VOGU-3710 file (C-alpha; in Angstrom, 3 decimals, decimal comma):
1> mvrvallglp> 137,434/-33,845/-4,357  140,490/-35,925/-5,084  139,582/-35,330/-9,576  139,680/-31,561/-7,953  143,151/-31,766/-6,596  144,457/-33,479/-10,197  143,534/-30,212/-11,251  145,784/-28,314/-9,190  142,947/-26,848/-7,389  142,327/-27,475/-3,155
11> sshiifmrcp> 138,524/-29,222/-2,842  137,569/-25,578/-0,848  137,496/-24,268/-4,407  134,428/-26,916/-5,138  130,785/-26,152/-4,802  128,129/-28,027/-5,264  124,703/-26,992/-6,409  122,746/-30,541/-5,030  121,196/-31,314/-8,244  120,853/-34,984/-8,080
21> dtaapargpa> 122,004/-36,749/-11,818  119,180/-35,873/-14,380  117,678/-33,775/-12,615  118,839/-30,500/-12,710  116,408/-28,495/-13,194  116,000/-26,746/-16,991  113,156/-24,017/-16,339  110,845/-22,617/-13,094  111,709/-21,772/-9,424  114,476/-23,887/-9,050
31> lqqiaarlae> 116,097/-22,890/-11,870  115,574/-19,111/-10,600  117,914/-20,124/-7,508  120,447/-22,220/-8,381  121,459/-18,880/-11,025  120,531/-16,848/-8,245  122,885/-18,301/-5,931  125,755/-18,647/-8,958  125,378/-15,327/-9,742  125,852/-14,443/-6,243
41> lavanrcgtv> 129,274/-16,151/-5,920  130,424/-14,795/-9,491  129,987/-11,425/-8,065  131,956/-12,197/-4,598  134,296/-14,185/-6,259  134,724/-11,131/-8,910  134,429/-13,727/-11,896  134,073/-12,054/-15,141  133,419/-15,197/-17,332  130,686/-18,478/-16,381
51> vaswehdphc> 131,935/-21,229/-18,222  128,780/-23,846/-18,888  128,105/-27,051/-20,991  126,817/-26,017/-24,075  122,965/-25,609/-24,821  122,842/-28,184/-27,653  124,574/-30,983/-25,580  121,915/-33,385/-26,149  121,917/-34,207/-22,189  119,788/-33,149/-20,070
61> dhlaaariar> 122,105/-31,865/-16,727  124,132/-30,059/-19,574  120,938/-28,146/-21,187  120,261/-26,889/-17,171  123,600/-26,187/-16,646  123,582/-23,899/-20,030  120,353/-22,439/-18,676  121,543/-21,809/-15,593  124,586/-20,181/-16,473  122,541/-17,937/-19,074
71> racrmtgarl> 120,225/-16,809/-16,295  123,621/-15,394/-14,285  125,309/-14,295/-16,276  122,379/-11,525/-17,551  122,504/-10,953/-13,782  125,501/-10,079/-13,307  126,531/-9,358/-16,770  129,610/-11,630/-16,990  130,444/-13,515/-19,972  129,362/-16,903/-20,930
81> laypvwgril> 131,528/-19,656/-22,483  130,063/-22,866/-23,722  132,430/-26,146/-23,991  130,502/-29,271/-25,946  131,031/-32,457/-24,401  128,094/-34,653/-26,213  128,545/-31,737/-29,090  131,179/-32,675/-30,685  129,845/-36,407/-31,403  126,045/-34,964/-33,103
91> ppgqliaqra> 125,610/-37,126/-36,405  126,648/-34,882/-39,711  123,688/-33,214/-40,745  122,368/-32,522/-37,707  120,700/-28,827/-37,814  121,114/-26,838/-34,513  118,444/-24,010/-34,417  121,714/-21,314/-33,491  123,059/-17,692/-33,642  126,072/-16,821/-35,247
101> vrgfrldirr> 128,738/-18,789/-32,973  132,064/-17,258/-32,256  134,828/-19,852/-30,851  137,810/-20,216/-30,422  140,816/-23,251/-29,021  142,926/-22,618/-26,408  146,100/-24,644/-26,143  145,707/-26,846/-23,064  149,024/-29,007/-24,216  151,638/-28,205/-21,067
111> hlgckraaim> 148,419/-29,654/-18,316  147,216/-32,244/-20,531  148,719/-34,739/-17,995  147,150/-32,967/-15,233  143,326/-33,308/-17,403  143,870/-36,503/-18,564  144,765/-37,922/-14,653  141,217/-35,663/-13,467  139,163/-37,762/-16,508  141,087/-41,328/-15,730
121> ahrsqyagli> 140,030/-41,082/-11,956  136,302/-41,069/-13,279  135,698/-44,821/-13,672  132,585/-45,030/-13,403  131,746/-43,411/-17,318  133,925/-45,493/-18,713  135,020/-49,248/-16,814  131,898/-50,765/-16,571  132,400/-50,822/-12,643  128,197/-50,465/-13,385
131> dddpggfqla> 127,534/-54,496/-14,698  124,533/-54,889/-12,820  121,804/-52,419/-15,725  122,427/-54,217/-18,969  121,312/-50,776/-20,164  123,649/-48,834/-17,809  125,807/-45,712/-18,651  129,307/-45,986/-20,521  131,367/-43,743/-22,652  131,891/-45,360/-26,054
141> agfieqfltg> 135,187/-46,673/-26,643  137,796/-43,702/-27,724  135,092/-41,115/-26,921  137,526/-39,861/-24,071  140,455/-39,077/-27,058  138,505/-37,152/-27,609  139,104/-34,113/-25,073  142,931/-35,274/-25,139  144,024/-33,602/-28,062  145,982/-30,723/-26,143
151> eevfletqp> 142,771/-27,940/-26,730  139,682/-27,302/-25,393  137,292/-25,678/-27,176  134,779/-22,920/-26,192  131,933/-21,121/-27,645  131,273/-17,155/-26,628  127,143/-17,424/-26,544  124,590/-14,796/-25,586  123,598/-14,074/-22,132
//
């Protein structure tokens, strides 16, 4: 919860859906259940926009989160925005079956220090803390810098 405080949010604003890493449901009743919970929270908090990872990010949890958000937005009529993470480094020329996408960039320069501190608090993602697994995950050098440019990228997608 400390990471959320780095962004100026109280921990009471965080609700976990209890999906283990690499096991978020991308289909079926479990997806429906989580989407219904997200829709319920969106309605209760009068959220008109849901923001989730991009459905074309090559990571199973990002795909699942995108599908959950899409389903919740269909239930509520909320706008759906997506943010690419791994999609920022797709190989050149990789084709994506996607309808025309409208995107925009949001200037976050005044919040960049907070964002950097929050990202750097996730040391397990980049600092080599996991040293007992030769195939263990670690972000490539320089990858984090792509997220510290002073702008956020959002794609408007259809629920």
